[in-house]
N, C-alpha and C positions, 0 to 999 in steps of 0.2 A: 678824553681823547688821548691816544698814545702820543708820546713825544716823537716816536720814530714813524715817519710817513710811509715807510715800506713794511711796517709790521703786518699789515693786512695782506699785502702781496706775498710775503714770506709764509704766512699762515695758509694761504690758499695753495701755494706751491707744495707745502708740506702735506696738506690734505690730499692733493692730487697724487703725490708720490706714494702715499700710504694706500690710496685706492688702487693704484696701478700695480702695486707689488703683488706678485702671484701668491695666492694663499697655499699653504701646505695641504696636501691631500689628507683627509682623515683616514686613520687606520681602519681597514675593513675588519669588522668583528663578525663571527659566525652568527647566523640568525638564531634567536632563541627557539626552543621547542614549541611547536604549534599548540600544544596543550596549555602552555603557559600564557599564550597570547590571547586565547579566546576568553571572552567574558563568561561568567557563570550564567546559567539560564535564569530568566526573571522569576521571582517567587510569586506564587498566587496570593492575592490579598483578599479573596472571598468576594470580589465585586462582580458576581456573575449576572 
């Protein structure tokens, strides 16, 4: 048990302050080319 009876209270207040801090908006990156995003067609395995 901590020696400081207010340690838990301070930790909760710190956590709330971090949670309420506005997050910076991520930088918008251009979307990759559509040809790079699509998965290759599935290969035939001979299971007809």
